[in-house]
Each structure stands twice: as C-alpha cells, then as structure tokens.
C-alpha positions as a printed Julia matrix, in Angstrom:
377×3 Matrix{Float64}:
   0.0     0.0    0.0
   1.13    3.52  -0.72
   0.69    5.25   2.65
   1.08    8.62   0.97
  -2.38    8.27  -0.59
  -4.13    8.07   2.79
  -6.05   11.19   3.94
  -4.25   12.69   6.92
  -3.85   12.37   9.77
  -4.42    8.61   9.9
  -3.18    5.54  11.69
  -2.71    2.71   9.2
  -2.66   -0.75  10.79
  -1.11   -3.67   8.89
  -3.25   -6.74   9.47
  -0.59   -9.11   8.08
   2.01   -7.8   10.54
  -0.4    -8.21  13.45
  -0.95  -11.82  12.42
   2.79  -12.41  12.07
   3.3   -11.16  15.63
   0.45  -13.35  16.88
   1.93  -16.4   15.2
   5.18  -15.82  17.1
   3.31  -15.56  20.4
   1.27  -18.66  19.59
   4.46  -20.66  19.05
   5.69  -19.61  22.5
   2.44  -20.86  24.01
   2.67  -24.18  22.21
   6.31  -24.8   23.08
   6.04  -23.89  26.77
   2.4   -24.4   27.71
   2.15  -20.83  29.0
  -0.83  -18.59  28.32
  -0.45  -15.18  26.67
  -2.99  -12.38  27.07
  -3.44   -9.15  25.12
  -2.71   -6.14  27.34
  -5.37   -3.75  26.08
  -3.64   -0.74  27.64
  -1.23   -0.94  24.69
  -3.55   -2.0   21.87
  -7.33   -2.07  21.98
  -8.4    -1.93  18.32
 -11.24   -4.34  18.96
 -12.1    -4.7   15.26
  -9.17   -7.12  15.19
 -10.16   -9.04  18.34
 -11.88  -11.86  16.4
  -8.52  -12.59  14.75
  -6.48  -12.11  17.91
  -8.58  -14.57  19.91
  -7.58  -17.33  17.49
  -4.03  -17.04  18.83
  -4.14  -15.74  22.41
  -5.82  -16.96  25.6
  -7.68  -13.73  26.34
  -7.21  -10.17  27.52
  -5.98   -8.23  30.51
  -7.55   -4.96  31.6
  -6.57   -2.0   33.75
 -10.12   -1.03  34.7
 -13.8    -1.72  34.14
 -14.06   -0.32  30.61
 -11.14   -2.34  29.28
 -12.51   -5.4   31.07
 -15.88   -4.94  29.36
 -14.21   -4.46  26.0
 -12.17   -7.66  26.29
 -15.09   -9.65  27.66
 -17.55   -8.46  25.03
 -15.35   -8.37  21.94
 -12.81  -11.19  22.45
 -13.95  -13.52  25.18
 -11.62  -16.18  26.48
  -9.98  -15.38  29.79
 -10.5   -11.87  31.16
  -7.9   -10.71  33.68
  -7.7    -7.35  35.42
  -5.19   -5.42  37.52
  -5.72   -1.96  38.97
  -3.67   -0.04  41.55
  -7.0     0.46  43.37
 -10.53   -0.54  42.42
 -13.48    1.86  42.48
 -16.06    0.5   44.89
 -19.08    1.23  42.69
 -17.49   -0.63  39.75
 -16.18   -3.71  41.52
 -19.29   -5.89  41.43
 -19.47   -5.59  37.64
 -15.74   -6.34  37.42
 -16.28   -9.46  39.52
 -19.02  -10.62  37.16
 -16.93  -10.47  33.98
 -13.34  -11.09  35.13
 -12.13  -14.59  35.88
  -8.85  -13.33  37.37
  -8.68  -10.24  39.59
  -5.25   -9.04  40.72
  -4.91   -6.73  43.7
  -2.17   -4.21  44.31
  -2.17   -4.44  48.1
  -3.4    -6.49  51.02
  -5.75   -3.63  51.84
  -7.48   -4.03  48.48
  -7.5    -7.83  48.8
  -9.09   -7.72  52.23
 -11.66   -5.14  51.13
 -12.9    -6.93  48.01
 -12.15  -10.65  48.36
 -15.64  -11.52  49.64
 -17.22   -9.84  46.6
 -15.14  -11.82  44.1
 -16.09  -15.37  45.02
 -16.29  -16.59  41.41
 -12.88  -15.24  40.34
  -9.34  -16.37  40.93
  -7.54  -13.74  42.99
  -3.99  -12.57  42.58
  -1.58  -10.22  44.33
   0.89   -7.98  42.55
   4.33   -8.06  44.15
   7.27   -5.71  43.86
  10.49   -7.73  43.41
  12.48   -4.54  44.04
  14.47   -5.41  40.93
  14.23   -3.8   37.51
  16.51   -2.59  34.74
  14.24    0.12  33.33
  16.15    3.28  32.42
  13.21    5.7   32.31
  11.98    6.43  35.85
   8.42    7.18  34.73
   8.06    3.51  33.68
   9.92    1.91  36.61
   7.47    0.19  39.0
  10.33   -0.76  41.33
  11.6     2.77  41.91
  11.92    3.98  45.48
   8.55    4.52  47.18
   6.7     2.83  44.32
   2.93    2.6   44.69
   2.81   -0.63  42.66
   2.98   -4.06  44.28
   3.51   -5.53  47.73
   7.08   -5.98  48.92
   8.47   -9.11  50.54
   8.18   -7.7   54.06
   4.48   -7.07  53.5
   3.87  -10.65  52.38
   5.59  -11.97  55.48
   3.58   -9.61  57.66
   0.23  -10.56  56.07
   0.78  -14.27  55.67
  -2.72  -15.15  56.82
  -4.28  -13.26  53.89
  -2.21  -15.26  51.38
  -4.61  -18.18  51.74
  -7.16  -16.2   49.73
  -5.01  -15.74  46.61
  -4.51  -18.08  43.68
  -1.5   -16.43  42.07
   1.22  -13.79  42.11
   1.83  -11.1   39.51
   4.81   -8.87  38.76
   5.42   -6.34  36.0
   8.92   -4.85  35.95
   9.89   -4.56  32.28
   9.6    -2.05  29.45
  10.61   -2.82  25.84
  13.3    -5.25  27.03
  14.86   -8.53  25.94
  14.54  -11.89  27.67
  17.94  -11.68  29.37
  16.4    -9.0   31.58
  13.42  -11.25  32.19
  15.72  -14.12  33.22
  17.55  -11.96  35.76
  14.18  -10.71  37.02
  12.92  -14.28  37.4
  15.95  -15.18  39.49
  15.38  -12.16  41.75
  11.65  -12.9   41.99
  12.27  -16.57  42.76
  14.81  -15.75  45.45
  12.4   -13.45  47.28
   8.99  -14.96  46.57
   9.67  -18.59  45.69
   8.56  -19.77  49.14
   5.08  -18.4   48.45
   4.82  -20.23  45.12
   5.02  -23.46  47.12
   1.75  -22.71  48.92
  -0.93  -25.26  48.12
  -3.43  -22.63  46.94
  -1.07  -20.97  44.41
  -2.0   -21.99  40.86
  -0.22  -19.44  38.66
   2.25  -16.62  38.31
   1.95  -13.73  35.84
   5.18  -12.3   34.4
   3.45   -9.11  33.24
   4.43   -7.41  30.0
   7.24   -5.28  28.63
   8.92   -8.17  26.81
   9.7    -7.33  23.18
   8.94  -10.9   22.12
   8.13  -10.13  18.48
  11.1    -7.84  17.87
  13.63   -9.06  15.33
  16.57  -10.65  17.13
  14.7   -11.26  20.37
  16.23  -14.11  22.4
  13.35  -16.6   22.36
  15.34  -19.4   23.99
  15.9   -17.39  27.16
  12.21  -16.42  27.3
  11.24  -20.07  27.11
  13.88  -20.98  29.7
  12.38  -18.38  32.06
   8.88  -19.76  31.61
   9.91  -23.39  32.05
  12.03  -22.58  35.11
   8.91  -21.55  37.04
   6.63  -24.2   35.54
   9.06  -27.05  36.24
  10.13  -25.89  39.7
   6.67  -25.16  41.08
   4.23  -26.98  38.76
   2.07  -23.9   38.26
   0.64  -22.0   35.29
   2.58  -19.1   33.75
   0.89  -16.09  32.15
   2.42  -13.3   30.06
   0.54  -10.17  29.12
   2.36   -8.28  26.35
   0.54   -5.5   24.55
   3.28   -3.89  22.54
   4.5    -7.26  21.24
   1.12   -7.86  19.6
   1.26   -4.63  17.6
   5.02   -4.06  17.31
   5.9    -2.63  13.9
   2.3    -3.06  12.76
   1.19    0.51  12.17
   2.16    3.96  10.97
   0.86    7.49  11.48
   0.53    9.38   8.21
   0.66   13.16   8.46
   0.94   16.13   6.14
   3.04   19.3    6.19
   0.86   22.39   6.72
   3.49   25.14   6.79
   7.23   25.83   7.06
   8.25   28.33   9.76
  11.21   29.12  12.02
  14.83   30.0   11.36
  16.83   29.38   8.22
  19.38   27.24  10.06
  16.64   24.93  11.41
  13.27   25.5    9.74
  10.21   23.93  11.36
   7.63   21.94   9.44
   4.24   22.2   11.13
   2.22   19.02  10.62
  -1.42   18.04  10.99
  -0.21   15.37  13.43
   0.82   16.33  16.95
   3.18   14.79  19.49
   1.01   16.12  22.3
  -2.26   14.83  20.82
  -1.47   11.89  18.57
   1.77   10.35  19.88
   2.16   11.5   23.49
   4.83    8.9   24.3
   7.19   11.07  22.22
   6.98   13.6   25.05
   6.49   11.2   27.97
   9.22    8.67  27.2
  10.73   10.75  25.57
  11.83    9.36  22.21
  12.21   10.26  18.56
  10.06    8.08  16.28
  11.47    6.93  12.97
  10.01    8.52   9.85
   9.88    6.82   6.47
  12.7     8.03   4.2
  14.06   10.49   6.76
  17.47   10.56   8.42
  19.11   11.99  11.5
  19.77   15.74  11.63
  22.45   16.59   9.07
  22.49   13.1    7.6
  20.62   14.23   4.5
  20.73   17.55   2.67
  17.82   19.34   4.35
  17.17   19.24   8.1
  13.85   20.25   9.68
  12.27   20.27  13.09
   8.87   18.57  12.9
   6.2    20.04  15.15
   2.5    19.68  15.79
  -0.28   22.14  15.11
  -1.07   23.02  18.75
  -0.26   25.96  21.01
   2.09   23.88  23.17
   5.59   25.25  22.56
   7.04   21.82  23.26
   4.81   20.01  20.77
   7.95   18.88  18.93
   8.27   15.43  17.36
  11.97   15.72  16.62
  14.63   16.84  14.14
  14.86   14.98  10.81
  16.72   15.35   7.53
  15.4    14.78   4.01
  16.79   14.5    0.49
  14.46   17.22  -0.78
  13.09   20.44   0.68
   9.76   20.01   2.45
   6.75   21.99   1.32
   3.1    22.21   2.36
   1.2    19.1    1.28
   4.16   16.71   1.62
   3.4    13.55   3.59
   5.42   12.39   6.59
   4.97    8.75   7.69
   5.93    7.91  11.29
   6.73    4.25  11.92
   5.66    1.83  14.68
   2.61    3.79  15.76
   0.07    1.02  16.49
   0.84    0.41  20.16
   0.25    2.92  22.97
   0.03    5.85  20.53
  -3.55    5.08  19.52
  -4.82    4.39  23.04
  -3.24    7.56  24.47
  -4.33   10.12  21.9
  -6.42   13.14  22.86
  -8.12   16.24  21.47
  -6.1    18.99  23.16
  -6.68   22.3   21.33
  -9.62   20.63  19.59
  -7.23   18.62  17.43
  -8.97   16.07  15.25
  -8.17   12.48  16.08
  -6.5    10.54  13.25
  -8.67    8.19  11.24
  -8.05    4.46  11.67
  -7.32    2.61   8.44
  -6.81   -1.15   8.14
  -4.46   -2.56   5.52
  -6.03   -5.98   5.03
  -4.13   -9.14   4.18
  -5.45   -8.94   0.62
  -3.7    -5.6    0.11
  -6.89   -3.55   0.22
  -7.37   -0.65   2.62
 -10.51   -0.09   4.65
 -11.3     2.94   6.79
 -12.42    1.55  10.14
 -13.12    4.8   11.95
 -13.25    8.52  11.19
 -13.5    11.2   13.86
 -15.17   14.59  13.71
 -16.45   17.51  15.73
 -18.91   15.35  17.63
 -16.12   13.21  19.06
 -14.43   16.33  20.44
 -17.61   18.0   21.68
 -19.02   15.04  23.56
 -15.87   14.29  25.56
 -16.52   16.99  28.14
 -20.28   17.59  28.28
C-alpha cells in the first residue's frame, strides 16, 4: 500500500504484521504451555479481536471499561489489575473477570468476599528492575505498585485467599532482563509459590517478544524454570509485542516556519495529541525516508499544530526540501500511541485505516467535531 495516498492524519494498521506477531506468540504458548494475554492498555483496536482470539488466551484490563471491551469483543480469559478498584465498579468487574489481581493487602481484604467466582492474585514488587526511564519503573523507590516481601511476610494469613502472584517490571526489554528478574523474583517470593493454593504466576508485559533478534530461547527458559520448579501456570501479558511494527501514522506538512538554520515543518499530526509517548518517554520516532539531523541535505524540526511550545516530534533530515502538502509517515505507531491520543486544542483524532491481508485498505473509523464536543459535556 502507498501510505502517501491516505487522507491525513491517519493511523494505518497492517493486518498481516499483526498476524505475524500473533503467530510468534502462539508458538511460545505451544512450546512452553504458558498462556499469553493481550494487554489492552497498549492495543485495543477491537475490530481485530476476532482474529487475535484465534491465537491468544484472552485479555488483561486496567479497569472496568477495558474489562468490558475484552469480555464483550474477544472472550476467552478476562484478567484485570488496577492499583486500586473503584467501589461502585467492583461488582461488575467481579461478574466479567475470571482473574482479579490486587495491588495491596488492603485491596485484597476489602474486596475478596465480593469476588467469590474469580481467581484472585496479588501484585508483588520484586524490588528489581533494569528500566532506564523512571516514569516507567514500577520498582523505583517509594513505588505505589505491588507488595514488597516484608508485606507478604507480615500478612501471611491473607495469602490463603489468593490463587497467584503477579509482577510487572519490564519495558521494551529482551529476555535476558526477564531471566535476571525471574531469578530475583524466585529468590524473594519462591517460598510463596510453594503454597498449596497458588496456581499461577503472571510475568506481566514489557517483553519485546516479536522484535527481530529477540532471544526466544531465554524467554522459554524463564517460563519453564517456574513451571518445572513449582508446577504452576505461567501467564504473560504483552501489549506492545502484539502490535510491534504493525502501524504507521501518516501526516501532512501544513506550513514551514522558524529559522533558516533549522526550519520547522508544522504538521497536521501532533506529538502532544497523537503520539504523546514522544513527550512522555521521551523518544524520537522513525520517519519513512528520513534521516538523522544533518544526515541528508535538508534538516527540519517537525512540530505539531497546537499551542504547546514543546509540541515537537523531533529533528529529521530529508533529500528534498519540504513543502506544504508533503506527507510524513511515522513508523511503529500502532501500540500505545492510539490508546493515548487526545483532542487537546480541539485537534482532530487521526482516522483508523486497516491494511487488510489482501492488500486492500478499509477505513475503520473517522472522527469529527462530535467526538471532540461530547468528551466533556
């Protein structure tokens, strides 16, 4: 498909690439006997759920709305974790979620009697991670996520109510990090995996399983280490790995402004609105045909069309001068970008276009004034 022919701004999702990623995950399940869930916080384009459910065991949610989406549109197992559950929502959560993971003993004690039909889990903090960006590190000092070892030892009586343990300490990392994490987790929490009532452990997400060059053997070693040692089920819940490399954001140049030594191309796509991880991470997304600053003849700063001075995507170089109407295609925009977008400044949300396996494109969703207006009243 020629992405340059797509009306802008638009996310274009490659169905064939999604399936390729799912096939990799399915092979992991078959070789190890683990179960893999779609983490909807990263990718929740439910139009593809009928295909995804052919490969994965179910979904994991971060709150009621994601839980409903997974339950209604995909089925299979529905898991949920939240740092704290909203009391008025919990009974509905308990009706549709087969696995409910609590962040603290306080939450477990408060809600366990209202979740009689679900398996209950507790998130733990192994106090070990190799994440470089503090905003994504759940094991940072004074973290609000997960119970520490001392808390498990102090609340041992409550452990009889749980069926599994959960940890999530990774972000876009290879399996060597997972293996070291497993060793740290096992050293601290292995004694609790021996309890008669413990049926499973959830390794969380953050593993770049579908990335080219990923060390699959070490992933499978990590899974089998726990399964063989304790005889329990292992879950993984990647979101990014499902949609890695499976989508682009197509934008257009609206104007050229700024200084002669570094002109700025203002786009109809915004870092603040349409790819907020660029500012939160922060990182510089790759753009089709573009190079690093100074690598090609003409260097530009690419910015969004909002009033935020820092709405800057990054500095890029091109073989030709940019002009209004030129298309810029940002790569790897299917995961997190779509679920985090917003309408700051009244910016229009990008359309969602599906590139089907037959090579045809189909517009799945278009957004307009009504989508902006109805968000706030």
